[in-house]
C-alpha positions as CSV (number, residue, x, y, z in Angstrom):
1,X,19.7,-50.9,33.6
2,X,19.9,-48.2,31.0
3,X,17.1,-45.7,31.4
4,X,16.1,-47.1,34.8
5,X,16.7,-45.7,38.3
6,X,16.4,-47.6,41.7
7,X,14.1,-45.7,43.9
8,X,14.1,-46.8,47.7
9,X,11.4,-45.4,49.9
10,X,12.7,-43.2,52.7
11,X,10.7,-45.0,55.3
12,X,10.1,-48.7,55.8
13,X,6.8,-50.3,54.9
14,X,5.6,-53.0,57.3
15,X,9.0,-52.9,58.9
16,X,10.9,-53.6,55.6
17,X,12.5,-51.3,53.1
18,X,11.1,-51.6,49.6
19,X,14.1,-52.4,47.4
20,X,12.2,-54.1,44.7
21,X,10.1,-51.5,43.0
22,X,12.0,-49.7,40.3
23,X,10.3,-46.7,38.6
24,X,11.1,-45.9,34.9
25,X,12.5,-42.5,34.0
26,X,13.1,-41.4,30.4
27,X,16.7,-40.3,29.7
28,X,17.0,-36.6,30.3
29,X,17.6,-34.6,27.1
30,X,20.9,-32.8,26.7
31,X,20.8,-29.3,28.2
32,X,22.3,-26.4,26.3
33,X,23.6,-26.2,22.7
34,X,25.3,-28.9,20.8
35,X,28.8,-29.5,22.1
36,X,30.3,-31.3,19.1
37,X,31.6,-29.9,15.8
38,X,30.1,-30.0,12.3
39,X,32.0,-33.2,11.5
40,X,30.0,-34.9,14.2
41,X,26.8,-33.0,13.4
42,X,26.7,-34.1,9.8
43,X,26.8,-37.8,10.7
44,X,23.4,-37.4,12.5
45,X,20.2,-38.3,10.7
46,X,17.7,-35.5,9.8
47,X,15.6,-36.0,13.0
48,X,18.7,-35.8,15.2
49,X,19.9,-32.7,13.4
50,X,16.5,-31.1,14.0
51,X,16.7,-31.9,17.7
52,X,20.1,-30.3,17.9
53,X,18.7,-27.1,16.4
54,X,15.6,-27.2,18.6
55,X,17.8,-27.6,21.7
56,X,19.8,-24.5,20.5
57,X,16.5,-22.6,20.2
58,X,15.2,-23.7,23.6
59,X,18.5,-23.0,25.4
60,X,18.5,-19.4,24.2
61,X,14.8,-18.7,24.4
62,X,14.1,-18.5,20.7
63,X,10.3,-18.0,20.3
64,X,8.0,-16.0,18.1
65,X,7.6,-12.3,19.2
66,X,4.5,-11.2,21.0
67,X,2.1,-8.7,19.4
68,X,3.5,-8.8,15.8
69,X,4.5,-11.3,13.1
70,X,7.7,-11.7,11.2
71,X,8.0,-13.8,8.0
72,X,11.1,-15.1,6.2
73,X,10.8,-15.5,2.4
74,X,13.4,-17.6,0.7
75,X,13.7,-20.0,-2.2
76,X,16.9,-22.0,-1.7
77,X,17.4,-22.5,-5.4
78,X,18.6,-18.9,-5.6
79,X,21.9,-20.1,-4.0
80,X,22.8,-22.3,-6.9
81,X,23.7,-19.5,-9.3
82,X,27.2,-18.2,-10.0
83,X,28.3,-14.9,-11.6
84,X,31.8,-16.2,-12.3
85,X,34.8,-17.0,-10.2
86,X,36.3,-13.5,-10.4
87,X,33.0,-11.6,-9.9
88,X,32.5,-10.0,-6.5
89,X,28.8,-10.9,-6.3
90,X,28.7,-14.3,-4.6
91,X,25.2,-15.8,-4.1
92,X,27.0,-18.2,-1.7
93,X,26.6,-15.4,0.9
94,X,22.9,-16.4,0.9
95,X,23.8,-20.0,1.8
96,X,25.9,-18.8,4.7
97,X,23.1,-16.5,5.9
98,X,20.6,-19.3,5.8
99,X,22.9,-21.6,7.7
100,X,23.5,-19.1,10.5
101,X,19.8,-18.3,10.8
102,X,19.0,-22.0,11.1
103,X,21.9,-22.8,13.4
104,X,20.8,-20.2,15.9
105,X,17.2,-21.5,15.9
106,X,15.8,-18.3,14.4
107,X,13.5,-20.4,12.3
108,X,11.3,-21.0,15.4
109,X,10.7,-17.2,15.7
110,X,9.3,-16.6,12.2
111,X,6.8,-17.8,9.6
112,X,8.8,-19.5,6.8
113,X,7.8,-19.3,3.2
114,X,9.4,-20.7,0.0
115,X,8.1,-18.4,-2.7
116,X,7.6,-19.4,-6.3
117,X,9.6,-17.6,-9.0
118,X,8.0,-14.4,-10.4
119,X,6.4,-14.7,-13.8
120,X,7.3,-12.6,-16.8
121,X,4.0,-10.8,-16.5
122,X,4.7,-9.9,-12.9
123,X,8.2,-8.5,-13.9
124,X,6.6,-6.6,-16.8
125,X,4.6,-4.5,-14.3
126,X,7.8,-2.4,-14.3
127,X,10.2,-3.7,-16.8
128,X,10.1,-3.4,-20.6
129,X,8.9,-6.6,-22.2
130,X,11.5,-6.6,-24.9
131,X,14.2,-6.3,-22.3
132,X,12.6,-9.2,-20.3
133,X,12.5,-11.3,-23.5
134,X,16.2,-10.7,-23.9
135,X,16.9,-11.8,-20.3
136,X,14.8,-14.9,-20.7
137,X,16.6,-16.1,-23.8
138,X,20.2,-15.0,-23.5
139,X,22.8,-17.6,-22.4
140,X,26.6,-17.7,-22.4
141,X,26.4,-19.8,-25.6
142,X,24.2,-17.4,-27.7
143,X,25.3,-14.1,-26.2
144,X,26.6,-11.8,-28.9
145,X,28.6,-8.8,-27.6
146,X,28.4,-7.3,-31.1
147,X,24.6,-7.1,-31.0
148,X,23.7,-3.5,-30.3
149,X,21.0,-4.6,-27.8
150,X,23.6,-6.4,-25.8
151,X,25.2,-3.1,-24.8
152,X,21.9,-1.2,-24.7
153,X,20.6,-3.6,-22.2
154,X,23.6,-3.0,-19.9
155,X,25.7,-6.1,-20.8
156,X,29.4,-6.1,-21.8
157,X,31.5,-3.0,-21.7
158,X,34.8,-2.5,-20.0
159,X,33.6,-3.5,-16.5
160,X,31.1,-6.2,-17.5
161,X,29.4,-5.7,-14.2
162,X,26.4,-7.7,-15.4
163,X,27.7,-10.9,-17.0
164,X,25.5,-13.5,-18.8
165,X,25.7,-16.7,-16.8
166,X,23.8,-20.0,-16.8
167,X,20.4,-19.7,-15.1
168,X,20.3,-15.9,-15.3
169,X,16.5,-15.9,-16.0
170,X,15.8,-18.3,-13.2
171,X,17.9,-16.3,-10.8
172,X,16.1,-13.0,-11.4
173,X,12.7,-14.7,-11.2
174,X,13.6,-16.3,-7.9
175,X,14.8,-13.2,-6.0
176,X,12.0,-11.1,-7.5
177,X,9.4,-13.6,-6.6
178,X,10.5,-13.6,-3.0
179,X,10.3,-9.8,-2.7
180,X,6.8,-9.9,-4.3
181,X,5.7,-12.6,-1.9
182,X,7.0,-10.7,1.1
183,X,5.2,-7.5,-0.1
184,X,2.0,-9.6,-0.5
185,X,2.3,-10.8,3.1
186,X,2.4,-7.1,4.3
187,X,-0.5,-6.0,2.2
188,X,-2.8,-8.8,3.4
189,X,-1.6,-8.2,7.0
190,X,-0.3,-11.7,7.3
191,X,3.1,-10.2,8.4
192,X,4.2,-7.0,10.1
193,X,7.8,-7.5,9.1
194,X,8.7,-9.5,6.0
195,X,12.3,-10.5,5.1
196,X,13.9,-11.4,1.8
197,X,17.7,-11.4,2.0
198,X,18.0,-12.5,-1.6
199,X,16.5,-9.3,-3.0
200,X,17.5,-5.7,-2.9
201,X,19.0,-5.3,-6.4
202,X,18.5,-1.5,-6.5
203,X,20.4,-0.5,-9.7
204,X,18.4,-2.2,-12.3
205,X,16.5,0.1,-14.7
206,X,13.3,-0.4,-16.7
207,X,15.2,-1.4,-19.8
208,X,18.7,-2.2,-18.6
209,X,20.8,-4.1,-16.2
210,X,23.3,-2.2,-14.0
211,X,25.7,-2.7,-11.1
212,X,25.2,-6.5,-10.7
213,X,21.4,-5.9,-10.9
214,X,19.2,-7.3,-13.7
215,X,15.6,-6.9,-12.4
216,X,14.6,-4.4,-9.8
217,X,12.7,-6.4,-7.3
218,X,12.4,-3.4,-5.0
219,X,10.4,-1.4,-7.5
220,X,8.1,-4.4,-8.1
221,X,7.6,-4.8,-4.4
222,X,6.9,-1.1,-3.8
223,X,4.4,-1.1,-6.7
224,X,2.6,-4.0,-5.0
225,X,2.6,-2.2,-1.6
226,X,1.1,0.9,-3.3
227,X,-2.1,-1.1,-4.1
228,X,-3.0,-0.9,-0.4
229,X,-0.9,1.9,1.0
230,X,-1.0,5.6,0.3
231,X,2.6,6.3,1.0
232,X,5.7,4.1,0.9
233,X,9.1,5.2,2.3
234,X,12.2,3.5,0.7
235,X,15.4,3.6,2.7
236,X,18.7,2.4,1.3
237,X,21.8,1.8,3.5
238,X,23.9,0.1,0.8
239,X,27.2,1.8,0.3
240,X,26.1,2.6,-3.3
241,X,23.3,5.1,-4.2
242,X,19.9,3.5,-4.7
243,X,19.6,5.1,-8.1
244,X,17.4,2.6,-9.9
245,X,14.6,2.9,-7.3
246,X,14.9,6.7,-7.1
247,X,14.7,7.0,-10.9
248,X,11.7,4.6,-11.1
249,X,9.6,6.7,-8.7
250,X,10.8,10.2,-9.6
251,X,7.4,11.3,-10.9
252,X,5.2,10.3,-7.9
253,X,4.7,11.7,-4.4
254,X,3.5,8.4,-3.2
255,X,7.0,7.1,-2.8
256,X,9.8,8.9,-0.9
257,X,13.3,7.6,-1.5
258,X,16.1,8.1,1.1
259,X,19.6,6.9,0.4
260,X,22.7,6.8,2.5
261,X,25.8,6.1,0.4
262,X,29.4,6.9,-0.5
263,X,29.6,9.8,-2.9
264,X,32.8,11.1,-4.5
265,X,35.9,9.8,-6.1
266,X,37.0,6.2,-5.6
267,X,40.5,4.9,-5.0
268,X,41.2,4.7,-8.8
269,X,40.3,8.4,-9.4
270,X,36.8,7.7,-10.9
271,X,33.5,8.7,-9.5
272,X,32.3,6.0,-7.0
273,X,29.6,3.9,-8.7
274,X,27.0,4.9,-9.8
275,X,28.3,8.5,-9.6
276,X,25.0,10.0,-8.5
277,X,23.3,10.9,-5.2
278,X,24.6,14.2,-4.1
279,X,22.6,16.0,-1.5
280,X,21.6,18.6,-4.0
281,X,19.8,15.9,-6.1
282,X,16.2,16.1,-4.9
283,X,14.4,14.6,-7.9
284,X,12.7,16.4,-10.8
285,X,13.1,20.1,-11.0
286,X,9.9,20.7,-12.9
287,X,7.6,22.4,-10.4
288,X,4.5,20.7,-11.7
289,X,6.1,17.2,-11.3
290,X,4.5,15.8,-8.2
291,X,7.7,13.8,-7.5
292,X,9.7,17.0,-6.9
293,X,11.3,17.0,-3.5
294,X,10.4,13.4,-2.8
295,X,13.9,12.0,-2.6
296,X,16.7,12.8,-0.2
297,X,20.3,11.7,-0.8
298,X,22.9,11.6,2.0
299,X,26.4,11.6,0.6
300,X,29.1,10.1,2.9
301,X,32.8,10.1,2.6
302,X,35.2,7.2,3.2
303,X,35.7,5.8,6.7
304,X,32.6,6.8,8.6
305,X,32.4,5.1,12.0
306,X,29.7,3.6,14.1
307,X,28.7,6.6,16.2
308,X,28.7,9.0,13.3
309,X,26.6,6.8,11.1
310,X,24.0,6.0,13.9
311,X,23.6,9.7,14.7
312,X,23.2,10.6,11.0
313,X,20.7,7.8,10.3
314,X,18.5,8.4,13.3
315,X,18.4,12.2,12.9
316,X,17.6,12.3,9.2
317,X,15.4,9.2,9.0
318,X,13.4,10.4,12.0
319,X,12.8,13.7,10.3
320,X,11.7,12.1,7.1
321,X,9.2,9.8,8.9
322,X,7.8,12.7,10.9
323,X,7.3,14.7,7.7
324,X,6.2,12.1,5.2
325,X,4.2,9.7,7.6
326,X,4.6,6.5,5.5
327,X,2.1,3.7,5.7
328,X,4.8,1.2,4.8
329,X,8.6,1.1,4.7
330,X,11.0,-0.8,2.5
331,X,14.6,-1.0,3.9
332,X,17.4,-2.1,1.6
333,X,20.0,-3.4,4.0
334,X,23.0,-3.7,1.7
335,X,26.0,-5.0,3.7
336,X,28.7,-3.5,1.6
337,X,28.6,-0.5,4.0
338,X,30.3,-2.8,6.6
339,X,33.9,-2.3,7.5
340,X,36.3,-4.6,5.6
341,X,33.9,-5.0,2.6
342,X,35.6,-5.9,-0.7
343,X,34.1,-2.9,-2.5
344,X,32.9,-0.6,0.3
345,X,34.9,2.1,2.1
346,X,33.1,2.5,5.4
347,X,34.1,1.3,8.9
348,X,30.7,0.1,10.2
349,X,30.5,-2.9,12.6
350,X,27.6,-5.3,12.5
351,X,25.6,-3.9,15.4
352,X,25.9,-0.3,14.0
353,X,24.5,-1.6,10.7
354,X,21.8,-3.4,12.6
355,X,21.0,-0.2,14.5
356,X,19.3,1.0,11.3
357,X,17.0,-1.9,11.4
358,X,16.3,-1.4,15.1
359,X,15.4,2.3,14.4
360,X,13.1,1.6,11.5
361,X,11.4,-1.3,13.4
362,X,10.7,1.2,16.3
363,X,8.4,3.3,14.0
364,X,5.8,0.5,14.1
365,X,5.1,0.7,10.4
366,X,4.8,-2.4,8.2
367,X,8.3,-3.2,7.1
368,X,9.8,-5.0,4.1
369,X,13.5,-5.8,4.8
370,X,15.6,-6.9,1.9
371,X,19.3,-7.6,1.1
372,X,21.4,-5.8,-1.4
373,X,25.2,-5.4,-1.8
374,X,27.8,-7.1,0.3
375,X,31.0,-8.6,-1.0
376,X,32.7,-10.2,2.0
377,X,30.3,-13.2,2.3
378,X,31.1,-14.2,5.9
379,X,30.3,-10.7,7.2
380,X,27.2,-10.3,5.0
381,X,25.9,-13.5,6.6
382,X,26.7,-12.4,10.1
383,X,25.0,-9.1,9.6
384,X,21.8,-10.4,8.0
385,X,21.6,-13.1,10.7
386,X,21.9,-10.4,13.4
387,X,19.3,-8.2,11.7
388,X,16.9,-11.1,11.5
389,X,17.3,-11.5,15.3
390,X,16.6,-7.7,15.6
391,X,13.3,-8.2,13.8
392,X,12.1,-11.0,16.1
393,X,13.6,-9.4,19.3
394,X,16.1,-12.2,20.0
395,X,19.6,-11.9,21.5
396,X,22.2,-14.1,19.9
397,X,25.3,-15.3,21.7
398,X,28.7,-14.3,20.2
399,X,30.2,-17.7,19.8
400,X,28.9,-19.2,16.6
401,X,27.2,-22.6,17.0
402,X,29.7,-25.3,16.3
403,X,27.3,-27.3,14.1
404,X,27.1,-24.6,11.4
405,X,28.0,-26.0,7.9
406,X,30.9,-24.2,6.4
407,X,32.1,-23.2,9.8
408,X,35.6,-22.9,8.3
409,X,34.5,-19.7,6.6
410,X,34.3,-18.0,10.0
411,X,37.4,-19.5,11.6
412,X,40.8,-17.8,12.0
413,X,41.7,-14.3,13.1
414,X,41.3,-12.9,9.6
415,X,37.8,-14.4,9.4
416,X,36.5,-13.3,12.8
417,X,37.6,-16.1,15.1
418,X,34.3,-17.9,14.9
419,X,32.5,-15.0,16.5
420,X,29.2,-13.5,15.4
421,X,30.3,-10.0,16.2
422,X,34.0,-9.7,15.4
423,X,35.6,-6.2,15.3
424,X,35.6,-5.5,11.6
425,X,38.2,-2.8,12.2
426,X,40.8,-5.3,13.2
427,X,41.6,-6.5,9.7
428,X,41.1,-3.4,7.5
429,X,40.3,0.1,8.5
430,X,39.8,3.1,6.2
431,X,40.9,6.6,7.1
432,X,37.8,8.6,8.3
433,X,37.3,11.6,6.1
434,X,34.0,12.5,7.8
435,X,34.5,15.3,10.3
436,X,31.8,16.3,12.7
437,X,31.5,19.6,11.0
438,X,30.9,18.0,7.6
439,X,28.3,15.7,9.1
440,X,26.5,18.6,10.8
441,X,26.4,20.4,7.5
442,X,24.9,17.3,5.8
443,X,22.2,17.1,8.5
444,X,21.5,20.8,8.2
445,X,21.1,20.6,4.4
446,X,19.0,17.5,4.6
447,X,16.5,19.1,7.0
448,X,16.5,22.2,4.8
449,X,15.7,19.9,1.8
450,X,12.7,18.5,3.7
451,X,11.2,22.0,4.0
452,X,10.4,21.7,0.3
453,X,8.2,18.7,1.0
454,X,4.7,20.2,1.4
455,X,3.6,17.4,3.7
456,X,2.3,13.8,3.3
457,X,0.2,13.5,0.2
458,X,-3.2,12.1,0.8
459,X,-4.5,10.0,-2.1
460,X,-7.1,7.4,-2.6
461,X,-5.6,3.9,-3.1
462,X,-6.0,2.8,-6.7
463,X,-8.1,-0.3,-6.3
464,X,-10.0,0.1,-9.6
465,X,-7.2,-0.2,-12.1
466,X,-7.3,3.5,-13.0
467,X,-4.5,4.8,-15.2
468,X,-2.0,7.3,-13.9
469,X,-3.6,9.9,-16.2
470,X,-7.0,9.3,-14.8
471,X,-5.7,9.6,-11.2
472,X,-4.0,12.9,-12.1
473,X,-7.2,14.2,-13.6
474,X,-9.2,13.4,-10.4
475,X,-6.5,15.0,-8.3
476,X,-6.5,18.1,-10.5
477,X,-10.3,18.3,-10.1
478,X,-10.0,18.1,-6.3
479,X,-7.3,20.7,-6.3
480,X,-9.5,23.0,-8.3
481,X,-12.4,22.5,-5.9
482,X,-10.1,23.3,-3.0
483,X,-8.9,26.5,-4.7
484,X,-12.5,27.5,-5.4
485,X,-13.4,27.0,-1.8
486,X,-10.4,29.1,-0.7
487,X,-11.5,31.9,-3.1
488,X,-15.1,31.7,-1.8
489,X,-13.8,32.0,1.8
490,X,-11.6,34.9,0.7
491,X,-14.5,36.8,-0.9
492,X,-16.7,36.1,2.1
493,X,-14.1,37.5,4.4
494,X,-13.8,40.7,2.3
495,X,-17.6,41.0,2.3
496,X,-17.8,40.6,6.1
497,X,-15.1,43.1,6.6
498,X,-16.9,45.6,4.4
499,X,-20.2,45.2,6.3
500,X,-18.4,45.4,9.6
501,X,-16.8,48.7,8.6
502,X,-20.2,50.1,7.4
503,X,-21.6,49.3,10.9
504,X,-18.4,50.7,12.5
505,X,-18.3,47.7,14.7
506,X,-15.4,48.1,17.1
507,X,-14.8,51.7,16.1
508,X,-13.7,53.6,19.3
509,X,-15.9,51.2,21.3
510,X,-19.1,52.6,19.8
511,X,-22.0,50.4,18.9
512,X,-23.1,50.6,15.3
513,X,-26.5,52.0,14.5
514,X,-28.7,49.3,13.0
């Protein structure tokens, strides 16, 4: 009988073997991951699908980490937006990332949240209201390229990097809301690591879109973190300079920005976008601007490889953390710094990119991990799935689970042969222009730049709604009191020296007459 097993006793009872009693055993669950393909998986009902994913998680030991909490912040509606068929930014990469995370069972290792969209008032904490009004009203039907504000707000132009598309306002509110929610989890100590792969749009300015970025969710999240933290370190490993975030915080010492990026001339003979971020750029030059020296840019040439990047990142980031002592860290993990990216020019493999997340995690500081660039969707998804596993301390098997939707995106030699960690050099490799001598000079100059940092600023968190002007007045008063104390100590020292000389204390070993 199905589900039944005959169980004969080993020894006779009363001289007879018991062949009558049959004990019921429930059918044993399948051991190991799902063995079918997605065509079979999609025919299952929701309960059966969930059982498949749960078996995957159990087979590979997916469980929440001990001693710290990781949260995943994601609104699936962000996937439904489209920049245009020819535009390199593909929100579909978020769909692939989500499917990989779910297929490996990583959902069992984290607290999952579906954040609400950010409100206009929340976006206006940083952005100009007139600009936000434009964003909330413009559509492909009413967009007017002849309107001066159209160009002033970063739309149009030769490149048209920031097109107007259906649902634009909803899109920016969704990814910004997720970053704000993740930051909130950190400030209320509900999470130690909070992840939002849909965020990380680091080029947006206060009054303008730039470089595929319309609203700067990173600035908004950092501002929220500053309500409870004295110092926030922003680290950017996108292939492009994190100029929007650097510019937003250029007049404060409570945020330190550190950006690793390509700098120089691109393949067409133009400065690589956005054309900023040389190592000599350290923020404001005005000596009384408290943001002076609170940014560090690491310019990198084409073709940097895994070992070079890991050494550069660990050496410089470690020095910044030691000097600045941040209370929270925001890591923008743009995946366009991977090898084979449609726009990037580096040669990094997935685990080398993930090494940066491992390194920052090891500092034990509250961490907001966000997305960014990345224009080869299958590799973006692989990388962000791997880095999610780094956050929770899980090891993922290299063969992608067969029940992943859109598995065809990962199949074939040119797409990575259904592996999580394909060699990204096998398809397209850029010549490496980074000699060890050049990198040593960059490190030397970076450490020299850090000498201008006077140390970690100690400030009272602004919990009373004080204006920046009021805070600066208070700090100026404290600085004056400190200087007065120094002068008093100096005068006291002079007076003590005068009296000691009058007594001839220590003079040729003689005791002074009293």
